[in-house]
C-alpha positions in Angstrom: -5.7 -10.5 17.4 -3.4 -7.6 17.8 0.3 -8.0 18.2 2.4 -6.5 21.0 3.4 -3.6 18.6 -0.3 -3.1 17.7 -0.2 -4.8 14.3 -2.5 -7.4 13.0 -1.2 -10.9 13.4 -1.5 -13.7 10.8 -2.9 -16.1 13.3 -6.3 -16.7 11.4 -7.8 -13.3 11.9 -9.9 -12.6 8.8 -12.5 -10.1 9.9 -11.9 -6.5 8.9 -12.4 -3.4 11.0 -11.1 -0.4 9.0 -12.3 -1.0 5.4 -15.7 -2.7 5.6 -17.4 0.2 3.8 -14.8 0.4 1.1 -15.0 -3.3 0.5 -18.8 -3.1 0.2 -18.6 -0.2 -2.3 -15.9 -1.9 -4.3 -17.6 -5.3 -4.3 -14.7 -6.9 -2.5 -14.8 -9.6 0.2 -14.9 -8.0 3.7 -12.3 -10.4 5.0 -8.6 -10.8 5.0 -6.9 -13.6 3.0 -4.7 -15.8 5.3 -2.1 -16.2 2.5 -1.8 -12.4 2.0 -1.6 -11.9 5.8 1.3 -14.4 5.8 3.1 -12.5 3.0 2.6 -9.3 5.0 3.9 -10.9 8.3 6.9 -12.1 6.4 7.5 -8.6 5.0 7.3 -7.1 8.4 9.9 -9.6 9.7 12.2 -8.9 6.7 11.8 -5.1 7.2 12.1 -5.3 11.0 9.1 -3.0 11.4 5.4 -3.4 12.3 3.2 -2.0 9.5 0.1 0.0 10.6 -3.0 -2.2 11.2 -5.2 -0.3 8.6 -2.5 -0.8 5.9 -2.1 -4.5 6.7 -5.8 -4.9 6.6 -6.3 -3.3 3.2 -3.4 -5.2 1.6 -4.7 -8.4 3.1 -8.1 -8.1 1.4 -8.0 -10.2 -1.7 -8.1 -7.9 -4.7 -8.3 -4.6 -2.8 -5.0 -3.1 -3.8 -5.3 -4.5 -7.3 -8.8 -2.8 -7.5 -7.3 0.5 -6.4 -4.4 0.2 -8.8 -6.5 -0.6 -11.7 -8.6 2.5 -11.4 -5.9 5.1 -11.3 -2.9 6.2 -13.5 -0.8 6.5 -10.3 1.6 3.8 -9.2 -0.1 2.2 -6.2 2.5 0.0 -4.4 1.4 -3.6 -4.8 1.6 -6.3 -2.2 4.9 -7.5 -3.8 6.6 -4.2 -3.4 5.1 -2.7 -0.3 7.9 -1.5 2.1 10.7 -2.3 -0.3 13.1 0.4 -1.6 11.7 2.4 -4.5 13.9 4.1 -7.1 16.9 3.3 -4.8 15.2 5.1 -1.7 14.5 3.2 1.4 11.4 4.9 2.7 11.0 2.5 5.6 14.5 3.4 6.9 13.3 7.0 6.8 10.3 6.2 8.9 7.6 6.2 6.3 5.8 3.7 4.1 5.4 4.6 0.5 1.9 3.7 -0.7 1.6 5.5 -4.0 3.6 7.5 -6.5 1.7 10.0 -8.7 1.9 9.2 -12.5 3.9 12.2 -13.4 6.2 12.0 -10.4 4.7 15.2 -9.0 4.2 13.7 -5.5 4.3 10.6 -3.5 1.9 9.4 -0.7 3.3 7.9 2.4 2.1 6.9 5.9 4.3 7.4 9.0 5.2 4.2 10.6 5.0 5.6 14.1 1.5 7.2 14.0 -0.7 4.4 15.3 -2.9 1.7 13.8 -4.7 4.0 11.3 -2.1 6.7 10.4 -2.6 9.8 8.3 -1.7 9.8 4.7 0.9 12.4 3.8 2.1 14.0 0.6 5.9 14.2 -0.2 7.6 16.0 -3.0 9.7 13.4 -4.8 12.0 16.1 -6.3 13.6 17.0 -3.0 17.2 15.8 -3.4 17.4 13.9 -0.2 14.7 11.5 1.0 15.1 12.6 4.7 14.5 16.2 3.6 11.4 15.2 1.8 10.2 13.3 4.8 10.8 16.3 7.0 8.6 18.4 4.6 5.6 16.0 4.5 2.1 17.6 4.1 -1.3 16.3 5.1 -3.3 14.5 2.5 -5.8 12.4 4.4 -6.6 12.2 8.1 -6.2 8.5 8.2 -5.3 5.6 5.9 -9.0 4.3 6.0 -10.3 7.8 4.9 -7.7 7.7 2.1 -8.9 4.2 1.0 -12.6 5.2 1.2 -11.9 8.2 -1.1 -10.0 6.1 -3.6 -12.9 3.6 -3.8 -15.4 6.4 -4.0 -13.4 8.0 -6.8 -13.0 4.7 -8.6 -16.8 4.2 -8.6 -17.0 7.3 -10.7 -14.6 6.0 -13.4 
């Protein structure tokens, strides 16, 4: 079920649409966990924003983000920190969702909150002094969040 703002609701929806291939490759269940969906619904209420459907779906699959994080040296935002301020910067207030920070702080990866259900992943330079300046200078990284996830899982299979 899709909400009025386009996001996935936590009303028992467990089938996935965006990440079935990534789940199969990673050996993850191709369904969303109701408990994780509820955490994400509460986070959206707390933040006052609707997270993109593809992001909600990936974070709601049991073990998906943990799988991704365990196969990289980068800091992948966990379910417990998604959307919350990071290093005193409120990315959500700046219109983006931080999903990963490169392990040497060379770049961060974000998704715009206003770019539809499966938004592009964009690269930001964390050394820009002002977060809003960094947001204004975003560069393309992946055409969609689901493409990004698929690439991460494919890369992880090679580790």
